C-alpha positions as CSV (number, residue, x, y, z in Angstrom):
1,M,99.4,108.6,93.5
2,F,102.2,111.1,94.3
3,K,104.1,111.4,97.5
4,I,106.7,113.8,98.8
5,R,105.2,114.3,102.3
6,L,103.2,117.2,100.6
7,L,102.8,115.2,97.4
8,F,101.2,111.8,96.7
9,I,103.2,108.5,96.3
10,S,103.8,105.8,98.9
11,T,107.3,105.0,97.6
12,L,109.3,106.9,95.0
13,L,111.8,104.9,93.1
14,F,113.4,106.1,89.9
15,A,116.7,106.0,87.9
16,L,118.7,109.2,88.1
17,G,121.0,108.4,85.1
18,C,124.7,107.7,84.9
19,A,126.5,106.9,88.1
20,A,128.8,109.5,89.5
21,Q,132.1,108.9,91.4
22,S,131.8,108.6,95.2
23,N,134.2,111.5,95.6
24,Q,132.2,114.0,93.6
25,S,133.6,117.2,92.3
26,K,131.5,120.3,92.8
27,Q,130.6,120.2,89.1
28,D,129.5,116.5,89.4
29,L,127.4,117.3,92.5
30,N,125.7,120.2,90.9
31,A,124.8,118.0,87.9
32,L,123.4,115.3,90.2
33,N,121.3,117.7,92.1
34,R,120.0,119.1,88.9
35,R,119.0,115.6,87.8
36,I,117.2,115.1,91.1
37,E,115.4,118.4,90.8
38,Q,114.3,117.6,87.2
39,K,113.1,114.1,88.1
40,V,111.1,115.4,91.1
41,R,109.5,118.1,89.0
42,L,108.7,115.7,86.2
43,T,107.4,112.9,88.4
44,F,105.1,115.2,90.5
45,D,104.3,117.7,87.7
46,L,105.3,120.6,90.0
47,P,104.2,124.1,89.0
48,S,107.0,126.4,87.9
49,A,106.4,128.6,90.9
50,V,107.6,125.9,93.2
51,S,111.3,125.9,93.9
52,V,113.1,122.6,94.6
53,S,116.3,122.7,96.6
54,V,118.5,119.6,97.2
55,G,120.4,119.7,100.5
56,S,123.7,118.0,101.5
57,R,123.7,114.2,101.8
58,V,124.7,112.5,105.0
59,A,125.2,108.9,106.0
60,S,122.0,107.0,106.7
61,E,121.2,103.9,108.8
62,I,120.3,102.0,105.7
63,P,123.2,100.1,104.1
64,G,124.0,101.3,100.6
65,Y,122.1,104.6,100.9
66,D,122.8,108.1,102.1
67,K,120.1,110.5,103.2
68,V,119.4,113.7,101.4
69,P,116.9,116.5,102.2
70,I,114.8,118.0,99.5
71,T,113.0,121.3,100.2
72,L,109.9,122.6,98.3
73,S,109.2,126.3,98.5
74,S,106.3,128.4,97.2
75,Q,105.7,132.0,98.2
76,N,105.8,132.0,102.0
77,H,105.5,128.3,102.5
78,S,108.2,125.6,102.5
79,S,108.7,122.1,103.6
80,T,111.7,119.7,103.7
81,H,111.5,116.0,103.1
82,D,114.1,113.3,103.6
83,F,115.0,110.9,100.8
84,L,117.5,108.0,100.5
85,I,119.9,108.1,97.6
86,S,121.9,105.0,96.7
87,K,125.7,105.1,96.9
88,D,125.9,104.8,93.1
89,D,123.6,107.8,92.6
90,K,121.1,105.8,90.5
91,T,118.2,105.5,92.9
92,L,116.1,107.8,95.1
93,I,113.6,106.6,97.7
94,E,111.5,108.6,100.0
95,W,112.5,107.9,103.6
96,E,109.8,107.3,106.2
97,K,110.0,106.1,109.8
98,I,107.0,105.0,111.8
99,D,106.9,105.2,115.6
100,L,105.1,102.1,116.9
101,T,104.9,103.3,120.5
102,K,102.4,106.1,119.8
103,D,98.6,105.8,119.6
104,V,98.1,107.9,116.6
105,M,94.3,108.5,117.2
106,Q,95.1,110.3,120.5
107,S,97.3,112.7,118.5
108,I,94.4,113.8,116.2
109,D,92.3,116.6,117.3
110,L,88.7,116.1,116.1
111,T,87.2,119.0,118.1
112,G,84.6,120.8,116.1
113,R,85.2,118.8,112.9
114,P,82.2,117.9,110.7
115,V,81.1,114.3,110.9
116,R,79.4,111.9,108.6
117,G,78.0,108.6,109.9
118,N,77.4,107.8,113.6
119,K,79.0,110.3,115.9
120,Q,79.1,107.7,118.7
121,A,80.7,105.0,116.5
122,K,83.6,102.9,117.8
123,V,85.3,103.0,114.4
124,V,86.6,106.4,113.4
125,I,87.9,107.1,109.9
126,V,90.0,110.3,109.7
127,N,91.0,111.4,106.3
128,Y,93.7,114.1,105.7
129,D,92.3,115.7,102.6
130,D,93.1,118.3,99.9
131,F,90.2,119.6,97.9
132,E,92.3,120.2,94.8
133,C,94.0,116.8,94.9
134,P,92.8,114.5,92.1
135,F,93.6,111.4,94.1
136,C,91.6,112.8,97.0
137,A,88.7,113.3,94.6
138,R,88.9,109.6,93.7
139,M,89.0,108.5,97.3
140,H,86.1,110.8,98.2
141,Q,84.0,109.1,95.5
142,T,84.9,105.7,97.0
143,L,83.9,106.8,100.5
144,F,80.7,108.5,99.6
145,P,78.0,107.4,99.1
146,N,78.6,103.6,99.0
147,L,80.8,103.1,102.1
148,L,78.7,105.6,104.0
149,K,75.6,103.8,103.1
150,T,77.1,100.4,104.0
151,Y,78.7,101.5,107.3
152,G,76.8,104.6,108.2
153,D,75.6,103.3,111.6
154,E,78.9,101.6,112.4
155,V,81.6,104.2,111.6
156,K,82.3,107.9,111.9
157,F,84.0,109.8,108.9
158,V,86.0,112.9,109.7
159,Y,88.1,115.1,107.3
160,K,91.1,117.0,108.4
161,D,92.8,119.7,106.3
162,Y,96.1,118.9,104.6
163,P,96.2,121.2,101.5
164,L,99.3,120.8,99.4
165,I,99.9,124.5,99.0
166,E,103.2,124.1,97.3
167,M,101.5,122.6,94.2
168,H,97.7,123.2,94.6
169,P,97.1,127.0,94.4
170,W,93.5,127.0,95.5
171,A,93.6,124.2,98.0
172,M,94.1,126.5,101.0
173,H,91.3,128.8,100.0
174,A,89.0,125.8,99.6
175,A,89.9,124.5,103.0
176,I,89.2,127.8,104.7
177,D,85.9,128.3,102.9
178,A,84.8,124.8,103.9
179,N,85.7,125.5,107.5
180,C,83.7,128.7,107.3
181,L,80.6,126.6,106.4
182,A,81.5,124.0,109.1
183,A,81.5,126.7,111.8
184,Q,77.8,127.1,111.2
185,N,76.5,123.8,109.9
186,N,77.8,120.3,109.7
187,D,76.0,119.3,106.5
188,A,77.0,122.5,104.7
189,Y,80.6,121.4,105.0
190,W,79.8,118.1,103.4
191,D,77.9,119.9,100.6
192,F,81.1,121.8,99.9
193,A,83.3,118.7,100.1
194,D,81.1,116.7,97.7
195,Y,80.9,119.5,95.1
196,A,84.6,120.4,95.3
197,H,85.8,116.9,94.9
198,N,83.4,116.1,92.1
199,N,84.0,119.4,90.2
200,Q,87.7,120.2,90.4
201,K,87.9,120.9,86.6
202,E,85.1,123.4,86.8
203,I,86.7,125.2,89.8
204,N,90.1,125.2,87.9
205,G,88.4,126.8,84.8
206,D,89.9,126.7,81.3
207,K,92.7,129.1,82.1
208,R,93.5,127.8,85.6
209,D,93.4,131.4,86.9
210,I,93.8,131.3,90.7
211,K,91.8,134.5,91.3
212,Q,88.9,133.1,89.3
213,A,89.2,129.8,91.1
214,D,89.0,131.5,94.5
215,A,86.0,133.5,93.3
216,R,84.3,130.3,92.2
217,L,84.9,128.8,95.7
218,D,83.6,131.9,97.5
219,S,80.5,131.9,95.2
220,L,80.0,128.1,95.9
221,T,80.3,128.8,99.7
222,H,77.8,131.6,99.6
223,D,75.3,129.5,97.6
224,I,75.6,126.6,100.0
225,G,75.2,129.0,102.9
226,Q,72.1,130.4,101.4
227,K,70.7,126.9,100.7
228,R,71.3,125.9,104.3
229,S,69.9,129.2,105.7
230,L,73.1,130.2,107.3
231,D,74.2,133.7,108.6
232,L,75.4,135.0,105.2
233,T,77.0,138.2,106.6
234,K,79.1,136.1,109.0
235,L,79.8,133.5,106.3
236,D,81.0,136.1,103.8
237,A,83.1,137.9,106.3
238,C,84.8,134.5,107.2
239,T,85.6,133.7,103.5
240,K,86.9,137.2,102.9
241,A,89.2,137.1,105.9
242,Q,90.9,133.8,104.7
243,D,92.4,133.0,108.1
244,E,94.9,130.2,107.5
245,T,95.5,129.5,111.2
246,A,93.2,126.4,111.7
247,V,94.2,124.9,108.4
248,M,97.9,125.2,109.0
249,A,97.4,123.8,112.5
250,S,95.7,120.7,111.0
251,R,98.6,120.4,108.5
252,A,101.2,120.6,111.2
253,E,99.3,118.0,113.2
254,G,99.3,115.7,110.2
255,E,103.1,116.1,109.7
256,K,103.7,115.2,113.3
257,I,101.9,111.9,113.0
258,G,103.6,111.1,109.7
259,V,101.2,112.2,107.1
260,E,103.2,112.5,103.9
261,A,100.5,112.3,101.2
262,T,97.0,113.0,100.3
263,P,94.8,111.2,100.8
264,T,96.0,109.7,104.1
265,M,93.5,107.9,106.3
266,F,93.7,106.6,109.8
267,I,91.0,103.9,110.7
268,N,91.2,103.3,114.5
269,G,94.9,103.9,114.2
270,E,95.6,101.8,111.0
271,R,97.1,104.0,108.4
272,L,96.2,104.0,104.7
273,S,98.1,106.2,102.3
274,G,96.8,107.0,98.8
275,V,93.7,105.9,96.9
276,K,92.3,102.6,98.1
277,S,89.6,100.5,96.4
278,E,86.2,99.9,98.0
279,E,87.2,96.3,98.7
280,E,90.4,97.4,100.4
281,M,88.5,99.9,102.6
282,R,85.9,97.3,103.5
283,A,88.6,94.9,104.6
284,V,90.2,97.4,107.0
285,I,86.8,98.7,108.3
286,D,85.6,95.2,109.0
287,R,88.8,94.4,110.8
288,A,88.5,97.5,112.9
289,L,84.8,96.7,113.7
290,K,85.8,93.2,114.9
291,D,88.6,94.6,117.0
292,A,86.1,96.9,118.6
293,G,83.8,94.0,119.4
294,E,81.3,94.9,116.7
295,T,79.9,92.7,113.8
296,P,80.4,94.0,110.3
297,P,77.1,94.6,108.5
298,A,75.9,91.8,106.3
299,S,75.8,94.0,103.2
300,A,79.6,94.6,103.5
301,T,80.3,90.9,103.7
302,S,78.1,90.2,100.7
303,A,79.8,93.0,98.7
304,A,83.3,91.7,99.6
305,K,82.4,88.2,98.3
306,A,81.0,89.7,95.1
307,D,84.3,91.5,94.5
308,R,86.4,88.3,94.6
């Protein structure tokens, strides 16, 4: 699982090489920043089109560490993420602060979002998702169909858009196409989500050509729309327009509540980052159900015992 706020790892910790002097010369500083950039690129397998810029370090509130911003840029998009760097320049850790005073669920706008499960359920599972993210694909396969089958009447599943556009070239296009389907039909959205997460290699193609990937996504969207008897003229116009407004709003919302990875889920306010096993998910869902005054289904309890 990676993570750089727009990548995927809960905590990044790696050696940067030989220690530098505290009073670094410009040459030493450039060399250190270059090592940081190389490690970030290597660790997260960043495309060459993504630029990595290391900012100026400042004192942090953590003893033994300074804070350094790292900016990722690609075409018209960029994002800056704070890291802690040890005083001896050997260790880099992603920096994350969590505000305990906010009810995160009240900050998530679910208006118009497609739903799986019981729309009136007391337990709500919100997943910030990227259709091109391989870890999201693994998480999707854990959620559906098993957890949906187990908890379908007890929980509500909702996906929010968080495409990692700095490193996933067709993730934005996929999110827009999925939303074009959602505008007309709830189930059509989930048809798209299931296919995209289960067939990422097919969408990528052998040559990983972004134009071909986008064309495959539009064809998939049209086929689903036809299958669901949607207004194809309206649907095709939507996919052609590729309006990023709603997707970028979802991503901005995620950033405000501390989403720094995909997948990131909130289950009645409890946050889970990265791929979680079915057993881990059941434990959190069962706890949320009990907190809401509900009894977890017997099938979930039996499955949890079988996993031990």
